[in-house]
C-alpha positions, 0 to 999 in steps of 0.5 A: 314648971321649970325655969326653962319652961317658963322662959320658953312660954314667956311670950304666950304668958305675957297677958297678951301685951307686947314688952315694948322696952325689950322690943325696942332694945332689939330694934336698936341693935338691929338698926345699928347693925344694918345701918353700918352696912350702908353708912360706910359707902359714902366714905370709901372715896375719903378712905382711898385718898386718906390711905392711898388705896386703889378701888380694888383694895378699898372695896374690901372694906365693904366686901369683908363685912358682907362676907363675914356677916353672911358666914356667921349667920347660919351659926347663930341658931346653934349659938342661941339654942346652946348659950341663950339668945340674950347672952349671944345678943349682948355678946354680939353687941359688945363685939360690934362696939369693939369692932367699931372702936377699932375701925375709928382707930384704923391707920391704913386699909389693912387695919380698917379691913381687919377691924371691919371683920371683927365688927361683921362678926357681931353685926352678922349675929345681931339680926337673926338673934334679935328676930328669934328673941321676938318670938320668945318674948311676944305673944303670937297673936301680936307677932305681926305688930312686933315684927313690923316695928322690928322691921323698921330697922331692916327697911329704913336703915339702908336708906338712912345710912347714906344720908347720915354717912354723908353728913358725918363725913362732910361736916365732922370726920370719917371716924364718926361713922364708926364712933356713933355706934359706941354710945348706941351699942352701950345703951343697947347692952344696958337695956338688954341686961335690964330688960331682956329675959334669957331664952331656953338653953340646951346645954346638951347640944353638940356643935355641928362642926362639919356642918359649920365648915361646909356652910361657911365655905358655901356662903363665903364662896357664893357671896365672894363670887357675887360681889366680885363677878362684875369686876373679875368677869362672870365667865372668868376662871376665878369666878366660875371656880367660886361658884363651883365650890359654892355649889359643891359645898352646899350639896355636901352640906345638905347631905350632911345635915340630913344625916345628923340628929342635931343639924346646924340648919334644920332642913326639915323646916323646908317641909313646912310649905308656908315657911318655904313659900315665905322664904321664896317670896321674901327672897324675890322681894329682897331682889326687887327692893335693892333695885332702887336702893342700889341704882337710885344713888348711882343715878343721883350722883353720876347722872345728876351730880348730887352730893352723897348728902343730897342723895341721902335726902332724896332717899329719906322720905322713902325710909320714913314712909317704910318706917311708918308702914312697917308696924301698920302692916304688922298690925293689919297682919295680926287681924287679916293675915298676909294675903290681902296686904301682900296683894295690895303691896305688890301691885302698888310696888310693881306699878311704882317701880315701872313708873321709875323706868321713865326717869331721864336727865331732866327728872326732878328731885321731887319727882324721884322722891314721890316715885320712891315714896309710892314704891315704899308704900307697896313694899312696906305693906308686903315685905313684913307680912310675907316674912311673918307668915312663914315664921309664925308657923314655926314651933318655938324651939325651932325659931332660932334656926328658922330665923338664921335660915331666913336671914341667910336667904335674905343676905344672899338674895340682896347680894344676888340682886346687887350683882344682877342689876349691876351686870344688867345695867352696865350691859344695857348701858353699853348697848344704848351707848353704841346705838346712840353713837350710831344715831348721831349725825355729825354733819347734820345742821343741828349737830354742826350748830351745836359744835360751833356754839360749844367751840365758841364757848371753849374758845372764850376759855382760851382753848385752841381750835384743835383743843376746842374740837377735841373738847366738843367731841368729849362733851358729846361723848359724855352726854351720850354716856350719861344718856346711855347710863340713864337708859340702862337704869330705866331698863333695870327698873322694868326688870325689877317690875317683872321680878316683883310681879313674880312674887304674886303667885306665891302670896295666894298660898298665904291666906289666914286660914291656910297659915293657921292650919299649917301652924297647927299641923307643925305644932302637932308634928313637933309636939314630941320634941317640945319641952315636957312633950305638951306644947300647944299652938299657943306656946304653953307647956 
């Protein structure tokens, strides 16, 4: 048996055990990459004051990272197959470290954006490459547990990021949100060099240049439209052109990929009904997930006036709960399959999400924490099994392409979720504000008493009667806007509940026997393409 074949089957030949050092090495890199996507958010106001930038300019610190990391994802499958996933993983870590160091040295907004682009190239490759490697180093009968541990990074990092970022910015300096990546990244590279085995390299694999250009154009224009649609206007000429370009590029990409022998993203994977259902279910859950991750920080900071650090502490129990449940749900997946876990998880997540629509200005810190923890229990049970069910049916030599496609779908779904909930929340806020303003009777006894009391307080502060009247009007207007904002967020949680429930029909296709039957069929279908033409469902050559 050749060295390539040994590596190809190393996961199955590993005596049924999980290589924990290798797995934790991949977890560290993935956690670092995702953490940096959210840790920077809380520092944006500091960048605006430090570099003298406006909101429209400073948003590119986030947008550039989103766009570049999204564009690079589809290419990672080819790079991992051609040069080996270990090599690409180490390269992506090194690039991420270099980008982080350059970010900490930024002297203006443009230099920070340029450094974020370098950082995003590395960060965008880390997630799909690390997931692909897990399928090479872990036996398939243990894959649920392994991906559950790895999934902690994907689910917990977005919640931990604001807490850590707020602490670093408040107590140290903004540079530390980037410098923290350097020692972690160096440690991950060292562990990779010593603890990871190289995956098979297909040295004869030719790059699909037209496919790379078309998918890059489609991803870039789609993600840019989703990130700027709210600011520019969804019906504006600029945004509409971006969507048209994305659709046109995507159609051309599909047509091209179906005509080449070595496609960049193997669309034949979509013939695998379990994998396709898994992608659909994962994208729905991702959209529902970002309802809370995106809107609760807005509610906490805008309505309840919490600091970024306090907001992060509000989200922390949710992240811890998710981190505990991910490996548990993965272990249960190995034993009972995805169906019961996804059913239970979706019902719990939907119920908890619907409960969040009851939040008001008076909802306490602990009440919100409890509802978020309850929601995390449901998502922690459902999120990873629905993803593993699809990936577990993919033959080993297609895992890299399948991982790239799955991560791309999740990235687009996350961007769509944030864009949609932003639009819906602001639209509902405007409607509630108009309705509440019309309902206020300024001549009612209660309103007159409130005005007189407020004017008295303002008069004690030395304001004139005219200024006091204007101040009272401003106070009432601000209160109405806060109430309307809260109502808009509450309505968004109702929609998020419906979205989560929309995933329920798909999970009925993910029964353990159905998944195993499709897995065996897929291995037979691709047997002639396996190294040595003797692949079995266990991955042995």
